[in-house]
C-alpha positions in Angstrom: -21.5 -13.5 18.1 -22.9 -10.5 19.8 -21.1 -7.5 18.2 -21.6 -3.8 19.0 -20.8 -1.0 16.5 -20.4 2.6 17.2 -19.5 5.6 15.0 -16.1 7.2 15.9 -14.2 10.4 15.1 -10.5 9.8 14.6 -9.5 13.2 15.9 -11.2 12.4 19.2 -10.0 8.9 19.6 -6.4 9.8 18.8 -6.3 13.3 20.3 -4.2 12.2 23.3 -1.3 9.7 23.6 -2.4 6.1 24.4 -2.4 5.1 28.1 0.8 3.1 28.2 0.0 1.6 31.6 -3.3 -0.2 30.8 -4.1 0.0 27.0 -2.0 -1.3 24.1 -2.5 0.2 20.7 -1.6 -1.0 17.2 -2.1 0.6 13.8 -2.5 -1.7 10.7 -2.7 -0.4 7.2 -1.9 -1.2 3.5 0.0 0.7 0.9 -2.1 0.3 -2.2 -2.1 2.0 -5.6 -3.6 5.2 -4.3 -2.1 8.4 -2.8 -4.7 8.2 0.0 -3.0 5.0 1.3 -0.8 7.2 3.6 -3.2 10.0 4.5 -4.2 8.6 7.9 -0.7 7.6 8.7 0.7 11.0 7.9 -2.0 13.0 9.5 -2.7 11.1 12.7 -0.4 8.1 13.3 3.2 8.9 12.4 4.0 10.7 15.6 2.2 8.4 18.0 4.3 5.7 19.8 2.6 2.4 19.0 3.4 -0.6 16.9 2.6 -0.1 13.2 2.0 -3.1 10.9 2.2 -2.0 7.2 1.4 -4.3 4.3 2.7 -3.7 0.8 1.5 -5.5 -2.3 4.2 -7.6 -4.0 3.8 -5.8 -7.4 4.6 -2.4 -5.9 7.7 -2.0 -8.1 5.5 -1.8 -11.1 3.7 1.3 -9.9 5.1 4.7 -9.0 2.7 5.6 -6.2 3.3 2.5 -4.0 7.0 3.1 -4.4 6.6 6.6 -3.1 4.3 5.5 -0.3 6.9 2.9 0.7 9.6 5.5 1.0 7.3 7.8 3.0 6.5 5.2 5.7 10.0 3.9 5.9 11.3 7.4 6.3 8.9 7.5 9.2 10.6 4.5 10.8 8.0 1.9 9.7 9.0 -1.4 8.0 6.8 -2.8 5.3 5.6 -6.4 5.0 5.4 -7.5 1.4 2.4 -9.8 0.7 0.4 -10.9 -2.3 -2.8 -9.0 -3.0 -4.9 -12.1 -2.9 -3.2 -13.7 0.1 -5.7 -12.7 2.9 -4.7 -15.8 4.9 -1.2 -14.6 5.5 -2.5 -11.1 6.4 -4.9 -12.4 8.9 -2.3 -14.7 10.5 0.2 -11.7 10.8 -2.5 -9.4 12.2 -3.4 -12.1 14.9 0.2 -12.6 15.8 0.7 -8.8 16.2 -2.4 -8.5 18.3 -1.5 -11.5 20.5 1.9 -9.9 21.2 0.2 -6.7 22.3 -2.3 -8.6 24.5 0.5 -10.2 26.4 1.8 -6.8 27.5 -1.5 -4.9 28.3 -4.8 -5.3 30.0 -6.7 -4.1 27.0 -6.0 -3.6 23.3 -7.1 -1.1 20.8 -6.6 -2.2 17.2 -6.7 0.6 14.6 -7.2 -0.6 11.0 -7.0 1.8 8.1 -8.8 -0.1 5.3 -8.8 2.7 2.8 -6.5 0.8 0.4 -6.9 -2.8 1.5 -8.4 -5.5 -0.8 -11.9 -6.5 0.2 -10.7 -10.1 0.8 -8.7 -8.6 3.7 -10.8 -6.0 5.4 -14.1 -7.8 5.1 -12.6 -10.8 7.0 -10.7 -8.8 9.6 -13.7 -7.8 11.8 -14.9 -11.3 12.6 -11.4 -12.9 12.5 -9.8 -10.4 14.8 -12.6 -10.0 17.3 -12.3 -13.7 18.1 -9.0 -12.9 19.7 -10.4 -10.1 21.9 -12.0 -9.7 25.3 -15.0 -7.6 26.1 -12.9 -4.5 27.0 -10.9 -4.6 23.7 -11.9 -2.5 20.6 -11.2 -2.6 16.9 -11.3 0.7 15.1 -11.9 0.8 11.4 -10.8 4.1 9.6 -11.5 5.0 6.0 -10.0 8.0 4.2 -12.6 9.3 1.7 -11.4 9.5 -1.9 -11.6 12.3 -4.3 -13.3 11.0 -7.4 -12.6 12.9 -10.6 -14.5 13.1 -13.8 -12.6 10.0 -14.8 -15.0 8.0 -12.6 -17.8 8.6 -15.1 -16.0 6.2 -17.4 -14.6 4.1 -14.5 -12.5 1.2 -15.9 -14.2 -2.1 -15.1 -12.5 -4.7 -12.9 -14.7 -7.3 -14.5 -15.7 -10.5 -12.7 -14.0 -13.8 -12.3 -15.0 -16.2 -9.6 -17.9 -16.1 -7.1 -17.2 -17.2 -3.5 -19.3 -17.4 -0.3 -17.7 -15.1 2.2 -19.9 -15.9 5.1 -23.3 -17.1 6.1 -25.2 -20.3 5.2 -28.4 -21.1 3.3 -31.6 -22.2 5.1 -33.3 -25.5 4.4 -36.8 -24.2 4.0 -38.8 -26.0 1.2 -40.2 -22.8 -0.3 -37.5 -20.3 -0.7 -38.2 -17.0 -2.5 -34.7 -15.6 -2.5 -34.0 -11.9 -2.5 -30.7 -10.3 -3.6 -29.3 -7.1 -2.2 -26.7 -5.5 -4.6 -24.2 -2.8 -3.6 -23.6 -0.3 -6.4 -20.6 1.9 -7.2 -19.1 3.4 -10.3 -18.2 0.2 -12.1 -21.4 -0.3 -14.1 -20.1 -2.9 -16.4 -19.1 -5.1 -13.5 -22.5 -4.6 -11.8 -24.3 -5.5 -15.0 -22.1 -8.7 -15.4 -22.9 -9.7 -11.8 -26.6 -9.1 -12.4 -26.5 -11.3 -15.5 -24.7 -14.1 -13.8 -26.9 -14.2 -10.7 -30.1 -13.3 -12.4 -32.0 -12.3 -9.3 -35.8 -12.7 -9.2 -36.2 -10.0 -6.5 -33.5 -7.3 -6.4 -32.8 -4.5 -4.0 -30.1 -2.0 -4.9 -28.1 -0.2 -2.3 -25.7 2.7 -2.8 -23.8 4.9 -0.5 -22.3 8.4 -0.4 -21.3 10.9 2.3 -23.9 13.4 3.4 -23.7 16.6 1.3 -21.7 15.0 -1.5 -24.3 15.5 -4.3 -21.7 15.0 -7.0 -21.0 11.4 -5.8 -24.7 10.7 -5.4 -25.5 11.9 -8.9 -22.7 9.9 -10.5 -23.7 6.6 -8.8 -27.4 7.1 -9.7 -26.4 8.1 -13.3 -24.2 5.1 -14.1 -26.5 2.6 -12.4 -29.9 4.0 -13.6 -30.9 0.8 -15.4 -30.2 -1.4 -12.4 -31.9 1.0 -10.0 -35.0 1.0 -12.2 -34.9 -2.9 -12.4 -34.9 -3.1 -8.6 -38.0 -3.6 -6.4 -36.7 -0.6 -4.5 -33.3 1.1 -3.7 -31.7 2.1 -0.5 -29.5 5.1 0.0 -27.1 4.8 2.9 -24.7 7.4 4.5 -21.1 6.5 4.0 -20.1 8.4 7.1 -22.5 6.7 9.4 -21.9 3.0 9.5 -23.9 2.5 12.6 -27.1 3.8 10.8 -26.2 1.7 7.7 -25.9 -1.5 9.7 -29.2 -0.8 11.5 -31.0 -0.1 8.1 -29.6 -3.2 6.5 -30.5 -5.3 9.6 -34.1 -4.1 9.4 -34.3 -4.7 5.6 -32.7 -8.2 5.8 -35.0 -9.4 8.6 -38.1 -8.3 6.7 -36.9 -10.2 3.6 -36.0 -13.3 5.6 -39.8 -13.9 6.2 -40.2 -15.0 2.6 -36.8 -16.6 1.8 -33.0 -16.4 1.9 -31.2 -13.1 1.4 -28.1 -13.0 -0.8 -25.9 -10.0 -0.2 -23.6 -9.0 -3.1 -21.3 -6.1 -1.9 -19.8 -3.6 -4.3 -19.3 0.1 -4.4 -17.4 2.3 -1.8 -15.4 0.3 0.8 -17.7 1.3 3.8 -20.7 -0.1 1.9 -18.8 -3.3 1.0 -17.7 -3.8 4.6 -21.2 -3.1 6.0 -22.9 -5.7 3.6 -20.1 -8.2 4.2 -20.4 -8.4 8.0 -24.2 -8.6 8.0 -24.4 -12.4 8.2 -22.3 -12.4 11.3 -24.3 -9.6 12.9 -27.7 -11.2 12.2 -26.3 -14.7 12.8 -29.3 -16.6 11.4 -29.4 -19.3 8.6 -30.6 -17.8 5.3 -28.3 -14.8 5.1 -25.4 -15.3 2.7 -22.7 -12.9 1.5 -21.1 -13.5 -1.9 -17.9 -11.9 -3.0 -17.2 -11.5 -6.7 -13.5 -11.6 -7.4 -12.2 -9.1 -9.9 -10.8 -10.3 -13.3 -7.0 -9.6 -13.2 -7.0 -9.4 -17.0 -9.2 -6.2 -16.9 -8.1 -4.7 -13.6 -6.3 -1.3 -13.9 -5.2 0.5 -10.7 -6.7 3.9 -10.2 -5.1 6.7 -8.2 -7.5 8.1 -5.6 -6.5 11.2 -3.7 -7.6 11.9 -0.2 -10.2 14.5 0.5 -9.1 14.9 4.1 -12.4 13.4 5.5 -12.0 10.2 7.6 -14.9 8.0 8.5 -14.6 5.5 11.3 -16.4 3.1 13.7 -15.5 0.8 16.5 -16.3 -2.8 16.8 -16.4 -4.7 20.1 -18.0 -7.7 21.8 -21.2 -7.1 23.6 -21.5 -10.2 25.7 -22.2 -8.6 29.0 
């Protein structure tokens, strides 16, 4: 599939009311365990007249922040749709149904997805699953509210690892296959070490991401992952707030590695990095590029409250078949 990606600024995209005559808009978001779940809704979306599809995890009653978030959006006139954290199939079906309804009413559709508090099993599937339903004039916007990471992140609680699944891509059938692994790194060093031990890569490239000028975040990621970075053939630093550049750099790196063997992508770290790594097999669309998702271990997972910094990073995704 020929996909085009462009960086976007939310203030510019949503600065004027949607064109009701020709373009339909819908906003899709999730109320997670973090305060930043409602940052984009409160700051940019609440007053705009468009359908809003809000998902809420079925364990929200066990946590104070999701309960507060639920009240906030419902006070704003938005109903919440309760789903299981792991049930991405139901989420994708409901998103497609909502998009299909909009498409019956308008010539073009703009889908706005706030993935700040979505599980990776949702937001990493939504780009390719949703774009299948769209025409060349439609767009999907992905918005991410940057989190404020406190000193607690230096001793970030590990989500552990459970199962390994192939998200997308397929292996090549070449007889000599010197596989390379590209690991995404974040604050969860114990989890990264466990993934490294299980996959035991022969040739490792580490990738980490932070927003430009955020020296604190950069230093933390480098500090907690120093051993993995030193074990890598080389490491790549990508800007969190420039997904277009990140995709271009990953595309270049993967194609160079494909010459000698398959490339296994293992996303982790900040959500924009996870998303960028996860959609690469669909962007490159060649055998030999595989993305693995490592499921968290529910026994060790502990929700962390992440507050919003006020910065929002975004990009648009659309077909480029012309």
